[in-house]
C-alpha positions as CSV (number, residue, x, y, z in Angstrom):
1,M,89.2,74.3,76.6
2,K,91.9,74.8,79.3
3,K,92.7,78.4,80.4
4,P,95.8,79.6,81.6
5,I,96.4,80.7,85.1
6,L,97.2,84.5,86.2
7,L,100.7,86.0,86.0
8,F,101.5,87.1,89.8
9,L,100.5,91.0,89.7
10,L,100.7,92.4,93.0
11,V,101.6,96.4,93.5
12,Q,104.9,95.8,95.6
13,L,104.8,92.5,93.5
14,A,104.9,94.0,90.2
15,Y,107.6,96.4,91.3
16,S,109.9,94.1,93.7
17,Q,112.6,93.5,91.3
18,L,113.0,97.3,89.9
19,W,116.7,99.1,91.0
20,A,116.5,102.9,92.2
21,Q,115.9,103.1,96.4
22,M,112.6,101.3,96.7
23,P,109.5,100.2,98.7
24,N,111.3,96.9,99.5
25,D,115.2,97.8,100.0
26,G,117.5,99.1,102.0
27,L,118.5,102.1,99.9
28,M,117.1,106.0,100.6
29,M,117.4,108.4,97.9
30,P,119.6,111.4,100.1
31,S,118.0,115.0,100.9
32,K,116.5,117.1,98.2
33,N,117.2,114.4,95.6
34,W,115.0,113.6,93.2
35,C,115.5,110.1,90.8
36,T,113.2,109.1,88.2
37,M,113.2,105.6,86.1
38,L,111.7,104.9,83.2
39,Q,111.7,100.6,83.1
40,A,110.5,98.2,80.2
41,S,109.7,94.8,81.4
42,D,108.7,91.4,79.1
43,A,107.3,88.4,81.2
44,R,106.8,85.5,79.5
45,W,105.7,81.9,80.6
46,S,104.4,78.8,78.6
47,E,103.5,76.3,82.0
48,Y,101.0,77.9,85.1
49,W,100.3,75.6,88.1
50,E,96.7,74.6,88.4
51,G,96.8,74.2,92.2
52,R,100.1,73.1,92.7
53,E,99.9,70.6,89.3
54,L,102.4,72.0,87.2
55,R,100.7,71.7,83.7
56,S,101.5,73.2,80.6
57,N,99.4,76.2,78.7
58,D,98.6,74.2,75.1
59,N,95.9,76.4,74.1
60,L,97.3,79.7,74.3
61,G,100.5,79.1,73.5
62,T,103.2,81.8,75.3
63,F,101.4,84.1,77.4
64,I,103.1,87.6,77.1
65,N,102.7,90.4,79.7
66,Q,105.1,93.7,78.9
67,S,105.0,96.8,80.4
68,V,106.6,100.7,80.9
69,L,106.9,102.0,84.4
70,L,107.6,105.3,85.1
71,M,108.8,105.3,88.8
72,S,109.9,108.5,90.7
73,N,111.6,109.1,94.6
74,Y,112.3,112.7,96.0
75,G,114.2,112.9,99.6
76,I,112.3,115.1,101.7
77,N,115.3,114.3,103.9
78,D,118.2,111.9,104.3
79,N,115.6,109.9,106.6
80,L,112.2,110.3,104.4
81,N,111.6,109.7,101.3
82,V,108.1,109.6,99.3
83,M,107.9,107.5,96.3
84,F,105.1,107.2,92.7
85,A,104.8,104.3,90.1
86,L,102.2,104.3,87.4
87,P,102.9,101.1,84.8
88,W,101.3,101.2,81.5
89,V,100.8,97.0,80.8
90,R,99.9,94.8,77.9
91,T,99.0,91.4,77.7
92,E,98.5,89.5,74.8
93,A,99.0,85.2,74.0
94,S,101.2,83.7,71.1
95,A,98.6,81.1,70.1
96,S,95.1,82.5,71.0
97,Y,92.0,83.5,69.1
98,L,91.7,86.0,72.6
99,S,92.1,89.6,72.3
100,G,95.3,91.0,75.0
101,Q,94.7,94.1,76.9
102,Q,96.4,97.4,76.8
103,G,96.5,100.5,79.0
104,I,97.5,102.6,82.5
105,Q,97.1,100.3,85.3
106,D,96.9,101.6,88.9
107,L,98.8,104.5,90.3
108,S,100.7,103.2,93.8
109,L,102.4,105.9,96.2
110,W,104.9,105.1,99.1
111,L,106.4,107.0,102.0
112,K,109.8,105.5,103.3
113,W,110.8,106.2,106.3
114,Q,114.6,105.5,108.3
115,F,113.8,105.4,111.7
116,L,117.2,104.4,113.1
117,K,121.0,103.9,111.6
118,R,124.0,103.2,113.4
119,K,127.9,102.8,112.2
120,F,129.7,99.6,113.8
121,G,133.1,101.3,112.8
122,N,133.3,101.5,109.0
123,H,130.2,99.0,109.0
124,T,126.0,100.8,109.0
125,L,122.9,98.7,110.0
126,S,119.4,100.4,109.1
127,L,116.2,99.8,109.9
128,Q,113.4,101.4,107.9
129,T,109.5,100.7,107.3
130,T,107.2,101.9,104.1
131,G,103.9,102.4,103.7
132,G,102.0,102.9,100.6
133,V,98.2,103.0,99.0
134,S,97.1,102.2,95.3
135,S,94.0,102.6,93.1
136,P,93.1,102.2,89.7
137,L,93.4,105.0,87.2
138,T,91.4,103.5,84.8
139,N,88.4,101.2,84.7
140,Y,90.4,98.0,82.7
141,P,88.2,94.9,83.5
142,A,89.6,92.8,86.2
143,D,87.7,89.4,85.8
144,F,89.5,88.4,82.5
145,Q,92.8,86.9,83.7
146,P,95.0,86.6,82.7
147,F,94.6,88.4,79.8
148,S,93.4,91.8,82.5
149,I,95.8,93.9,83.2
150,G,95.9,94.6,86.7
151,M,93.5,93.5,89.1
152,Q,91.2,97.1,90.4
153,S,91.6,96.5,93.8
154,R,93.2,99.4,95.6
155,T,95.6,98.4,98.0
156,A,97.4,99.6,101.2
157,S,101.0,98.3,102.5
158,L,103.0,97.8,105.4
159,R,106.9,96.5,105.4
160,A,110.4,96.4,108.0
161,I,113.0,96.6,106.1
162,V,116.6,95.5,107.4
163,H,119.8,97.2,105.7
164,F,123.6,95.8,106.7
165,S,126.1,97.3,104.6
166,L,130.1,96.8,104.7
167,A,132.8,99.3,103.9
168,N,134.0,97.6,100.9
169,G,130.1,98.2,99.5
170,L,129.0,94.9,100.2
171,Y,125.4,94.9,101.5
172,A,122.7,92.5,102.9
173,T,118.5,93.6,103.1
174,A,116.2,91.9,104.0
175,Q,112.4,92.9,104.4
176,G,108.9,91.5,105.1
177,G,105.5,92.9,104.4
178,H,102.0,92.6,104.4
179,S,99.4,94.1,101.6
180,W,95.5,94.1,102.5
181,R,93.5,94.1,98.9
182,A,90.0,95.5,99.1
183,K,87.0,93.7,97.1
184,V,86.6,94.0,92.9
185,E,83.3,94.9,91.8
186,I,82.7,92.2,88.9
187,D,80.3,92.0,85.7
188,R,78.1,89.4,87.0
189,E,75.9,88.3,90.0
190,A,77.5,84.9,91.8
191,Y,81.0,84.0,91.4
192,L,82.8,80.2,92.5
193,Y,84.9,81.2,95.4
194,D,86.2,77.2,96.6
195,N,83.4,75.2,95.1
196,E,80.5,77.7,96.2
197,L,78.4,79.6,94.5
198,I,78.9,83.1,96.0
199,Y,76.1,85.4,95.6
200,D,77.5,89.2,95.4
201,N,79.0,91.2,92.5
202,Q,81.8,92.5,95.0
203,A,84.5,89.3,94.6
204,L,87.0,88.7,97.1
205,V,90.5,89.3,96.7
206,P,92.9,87.5,99.1
207,N,95.4,89.7,101.5
208,V,99.3,88.6,100.8
209,V,102.8,88.9,102.8
210,D,106.0,88.6,100.9
211,A,109.9,88.8,102.0
212,T,112.7,89.3,99.9
213,F,116.5,88.6,100.7
214,R,118.7,90.8,98.9
215,L,123.1,90.3,98.8
216,G,125.0,93.2,96.7
217,Y,127.8,95.2,96.1
218,L,127.1,99.0,95.6
219,S,129.8,102.1,94.8
220,K,129.8,105.1,93.0
221,K,129.7,104.1,89.5
222,I,128.1,100.3,90.1
223,Q,125.3,98.4,91.9
224,A,125.1,94.7,91.4
225,E,122.8,92.5,93.1
226,A,121.0,89.1,93.5
227,W,118.3,88.6,95.2
228,F,115.2,85.7,96.3
229,D,111.5,86.5,96.7
230,Y,108.5,84.9,98.2
231,N,104.8,86.4,98.0
232,S,101.8,84.0,99.4
233,C,98.5,84.7,99.7
234,L,97.0,85.1,103.0
235,S,93.2,83.1,101.4
236,G,91.7,81.8,98.6
237,D,91.1,79.0,96.4
238,D,92.9,76.6,93.6
239,I,92.0,77.1,90.1
240,R,89.1,74.4,89.8
241,Y,90.7,71.9,86.7
242,N,90.6,73.1,83.8
243,D,88.9,76.1,84.3
244,M,89.3,80.3,84.2
245,P,91.8,81.8,87.0
246,L,90.1,84.1,88.8
247,L,90.6,87.5,91.4
248,T,89.9,85.2,95.0
249,N,92.6,82.5,93.6
250,Y,95.1,81.4,96.4
251,M,98.8,82.7,94.5
252,Q,102.0,82.0,95.9
253,R,105.3,82.0,94.4
254,S,109.6,82.0,94.7
255,A,111.6,83.3,92.6
256,A,115.1,84.7,91.9
257,G,117.1,87.0,90.2
258,A,119.7,89.3,89.4
259,M,120.5,93.3,87.8
260,L,123.5,95.4,87.1
261,K,123.0,99.0,87.1
262,Y,125.9,101.4,86.0
263,W,126.2,105.7,86.4
264,I,127.3,107.8,83.7
265,G,127.3,111.4,85.9
266,P,123.2,111.9,86.4
267,F,122.0,108.9,84.6
268,A,122.3,105.1,84.9
269,V,121.2,102.6,83.3
270,S,120.5,98.7,84.3
271,V,119.6,95.1,83.3
272,G,118.0,92.3,85.2
273,G,115.9,89.6,85.3
274,N,113.9,87.1,87.5
275,Q,113.0,83.8,87.2
276,V,110.2,81.9,88.8
277,L,110.7,78.7,90.4
278,A,107.9,77.6,92.4
279,G,104.3,78.1,92.7
280,R,101.0,77.9,93.1
281,N,97.7,79.4,90.6
282,M,100.1,81.1,88.9
283,G,102.4,81.3,85.5
284,K,106.5,79.8,85.7
285,A,107.2,83.1,84.1
286,R,110.4,84.3,83.1
287,T,111.5,88.4,83.3
288,L,113.9,90.6,81.8
289,Q,113.6,94.1,82.7
290,A,116.0,97.0,81.4
291,A,115.4,100.9,82.8
292,I,116.9,104.2,82.5
293,F,117.4,106.5,85.4
294,Y,118.0,110.3,85.7
295,Q,118.7,112.1,89.4
296,F,119.8,115.0,90.0
297,E,119.3,117.5,93.5
298,L,117.3,120.7,94.2
299,K,119.3,123.1,94.7
300,N,118.6,126.3,97.0
301,T,117.3,129.1,95.2
302,K,119.8,131.3,96.7
303,N,122.5,129.6,95.2
């Protein structure tokens, strides 16, 4: 039976289209400020790339991945932020007898450091770096793609960010990152990798590089942004013809999206979405997202 391909779920990937001060954007949370976000996402696809060939997902219909993400960001000072993210994920297919999964996925932690900030008249150039780790919080099965809610892989990531903002609120951001992913224990004694049978219950999960370019506008009330995103594994194999996807697959994608965010006092709401334009060993997904934010400042107890 023809099987579908895994929706591309990376830790920073999974979170690369969120809109607070994020691990991969050019914005920093001010000192002693705390922002918490709750976001709902809906990703769907009915076509996928088996290797480089785009195929219809007729046997499962439309594959659906929905999530609710809790994320928080605290400004230790103006140049150092700490962030965490915790998603709940649900998967299903519209025309399948196979049951989807749901549950809490992986806890992610990041430190974001702005090590250079220079003024050029009324314009500003910032250089930043972000380091992070993630680990599964529940024992969900990973070897059941694409219905698995994640990959069960412990990860570490490092990225560099260049952010340039104009006095009128316009800005441009470019970032590049690398994620290292640990092997995953699977419930079998052997698996296929590049048409070779590997006698091991520890499956290789390829490392990933990613890059994003953003153009946006930011004021006290409004943030609007358009972006282009690229992700690629550094190794891996293609899905075998009419076979199910595996953790070892070489996944690659290009996507474009946009968002709009509006502040009302200490609260904000945002809406947006993105579309996968090209890929390899993954679904041609369309994602819609909506979020609510709450930001406040920790006052000095003497005040």
